[in-house]
C-alpha positions as CSV (number, residue, x, y, z in Angstrom):
1,M,-4.3,2.9,-10.5
2,H,-2.9,4.6,-7.4
3,F,0.9,4.7,-6.8
4,G,2.8,4.9,-3.5
5,L,6.4,4.7,-2.4
6,F,7.8,2.4,0.2
7,S,11.2,2.6,1.8
8,I,12.6,-0.3,3.8
9,N,14.6,2.2,5.9
10,A,11.7,4.4,7.1
11,Y,7.9,4.4,7.1
12,A,5.3,6.7,8.4
13,A,1.8,5.8,9.5
14,I,-1.1,7.9,10.7
15,E,-2.5,7.0,14.1
16,P,-6.3,7.1,13.5
17,R,-7.3,7.7,17.1
18,T,-5.0,10.7,17.7
19,G,-4.3,12.0,14.2
20,H,-0.6,11.9,14.9
21,R,2.0,10.7,12.5
22,R,4.2,7.8,13.7
23,V,7.6,7.7,12.0
24,S,9.7,4.5,12.4
25,R,13.2,4.1,11.1
26,R,15.2,1.0,10.9
27,H,19.0,1.5,11.2
28,A,18.5,5.2,11.7
29,G,21.1,6.8,13.9
30,D,18.9,9.8,14.7
31,L,16.2,7.7,16.2
32,G,18.2,4.6,17.1
33,G,15.5,2.5,15.6
34,R,12.8,4.0,17.9
35,E,9.6,5.6,16.8
36,A,8.7,9.3,16.9
37,V,5.2,10.7,17.0
38,V,4.5,14.0,15.3
39,P,1.3,15.5,16.8
40,G,-1.4,16.8,14.5
41,T,-0.1,15.5,11.2
42,L,-3.3,13.8,10.2
43,R,-5.3,17.0,10.8
44,V,-2.8,19.0,8.7
45,L,-2.8,16.4,5.9
46,R,-6.5,16.3,5.8
47,Q,-6.8,20.1,5.7
48,R,-4.3,20.3,2.8
49,A,-6.3,17.7,0.9
50,G,-9.5,19.5,1.7
51,A,-10.9,16.5,3.5
52,S,-12.9,16.5,6.7
53,T,-11.1,16.0,10.0
54,A,-13.8,13.7,11.3
55,R,-12.6,10.4,12.6
56,A,-13.4,7.2,10.7
57,A,-16.3,5.3,12.3
58,P,-16.2,2.7,13.7
59,H,-12.6,2.1,12.6
60,P,-10.1,2.7,9.8
61,P,-10.1,0.4,6.8
62,F,-8.5,-3.0,7.4
63,V,-6.1,-4.3,4.8
64,I,-5.2,-8.0,5.2
65,G,-1.9,-9.5,3.9
66,G,-0.8,-13.0,3.5
67,R,-0.9,-15.6,0.8
68,T,-2.5,-18.6,2.5
69,A,-6.1,-19.8,2.2
70,P,-7.0,-18.5,5.7
71,A,-5.5,-15.1,4.9
72,F,-7.5,-14.9,1.7
73,R,-10.7,-15.9,3.6
74,R,-10.1,-13.2,6.2
75,A,-9.5,-10.6,3.5
76,V,-12.8,-11.5,1.8
77,S,-14.9,-11.7,4.9
78,Q,-13.4,-8.9,7.0
79,G,-11.0,-6.7,5.0
80,H,-11.5,-3.6,3.0
81,G,-8.4,-4.5,1.1
82,W,-5.7,-7.1,0.5
83,Y,-1.9,-6.4,0.3
84,G,0.7,-8.5,-1.4
85,F,4.4,-7.7,-0.8
86,G,7.2,-8.6,-3.2
87,L,5.0,-10.0,-5.9
88,D,5.8,-10.3,-9.6
89,L,3.1,-10.7,-12.2
90,D,2.9,-14.5,-11.8
91,A,2.8,-14.4,-8.0
92,T,0.1,-11.7,-8.2
93,R,-2.0,-13.8,-10.6
94,R,-1.7,-16.8,-8.2
95,A,-2.7,-14.7,-5.2
96,L,-5.7,-13.2,-7.0
97,D,-6.8,-16.7,-8.0
98,G,-6.6,-17.6,-4.3
99,L,-8.7,-14.5,-3.4
100,R,-11.3,-15.4,-6.1
101,A,-11.5,-19.0,-4.7
102,A,-12.0,-17.6,-1.2
103,A,-14.7,-15.3,-2.5
104,A,-16.5,-18.2,-4.0
105,E,-16.8,-19.9,-0.6
106,T,-16.8,-17.0,1.9
107,A,-19.5,-14.5,2.4
108,R,-18.4,-10.8,2.0
109,P,-20.5,-8.2,3.8
110,A,-21.9,-5.7,1.4
111,A,-20.8,-2.8,3.7
112,L,-17.2,-3.6,2.9
113,G,-17.6,-2.9,-0.8
114,A,-15.2,-4.3,-3.3
115,L,-12.0,-5.7,-2.1
116,E,-9.2,-3.2,-2.9
117,I,-5.9,-4.9,-4.1
118,S,-2.5,-3.4,-3.3
119,I,0.8,-4.8,-4.5
120,T,4.4,-4.0,-4.0
121,P,6.5,-5.6,-6.7
122,G,9.7,-7.3,-5.5
123,R,13.1,-5.6,-5.8
124,G,14.4,-6.0,-9.3
125,V,11.0,-6.3,-10.9
126,G,11.1,-3.8,-13.7
127,V,8.1,-1.4,-13.4
128,D,7.4,0.4,-16.6
129,L,4.1,1.5,-18.1
130,A,3.5,-1.9,-19.8
131,T,4.1,-3.7,-16.5
132,C,1.8,-1.4,-14.6
133,E,-0.9,-2.0,-17.2
134,Q,-0.4,-5.8,-16.7
135,Y,-0.9,-5.4,-13.0
136,A,-4.0,-3.3,-13.6
137,A,-5.4,-5.9,-16.0
138,L,-5.0,-8.5,-13.3
139,G,-7.2,-6.4,-11.0
140,V,-4.6,-4.5,-8.9
141,H,-5.9,-1.1,-7.7
142,R,-2.8,0.2,-6.1
143,L,0.8,-0.4,-7.0
144,I,3.2,0.6,-4.2
145,L,6.7,1.0,-5.7
146,M,9.8,0.2,-3.7
147,P,12.9,2.0,-5.0
148,S,16.3,0.4,-4.6
149,A,17.8,0.7,-1.1
150,K,21.1,1.7,-2.8
151,L,19.8,5.0,-4.1
152,D,21.2,8.2,-2.6
153,A,19.0,11.3,-2.2
154,D,19.6,12.5,-5.8
155,G,18.8,9.0,-7.1
156,L,15.7,8.8,-5.1
157,E,14.6,12.2,-6.3
158,R,15.2,11.1,-10.0
159,Y,13.2,7.9,-9.3
160,V,10.2,9.8,-7.9
161,Q,10.3,12.2,-10.9
162,T,10.5,9.4,-13.4
163,V,7.6,7.6,-11.7
164,G,5.5,10.8,-11.7
165,R,6.3,11.6,-15.3
166,D,6.0,8.1,-16.8
167,L,3.5,6.2,-14.7
168,V,1.2,8.3,-12.5
169,G,-2.1,9.2,-14.2
170,R,-1.3,6.9,-17.2
171,V,-2.8,3.6,-16.0
């Protein structure tokens, strides 16, 4: 299972056409809620990871979100992945049942490969090793953790260290 971190206050995305990093902050005084683009970040990240700097062709992977029957059908027929936000184990189970139902009635192009499932548990959902194993047993490939918005810098650092020590590489 892969792990990621999500912050409601800031996020960064890689612009696939330019290789620039787009940083957005909500309620951030330094950017006033605007976006900033950092040129060349994708190239640097790929070089550090030892990956090629070639562009994805014909487009980057599509990850579809939503918990309705049409969203599940779109994920199955057009998406490389499906993303569920704020889901506990029961909600994840229901969503995956919806995806399976959609897969039974919707053709999936072989070129897309297996549908990759990413979940962000809701705030307040305890995420320990046993819970991560339960998400994995349901079929979740990537668990994107969302630390409390109330953490200060030291608390966030402790959170990341705890996740790295107790979860990453164990599921």
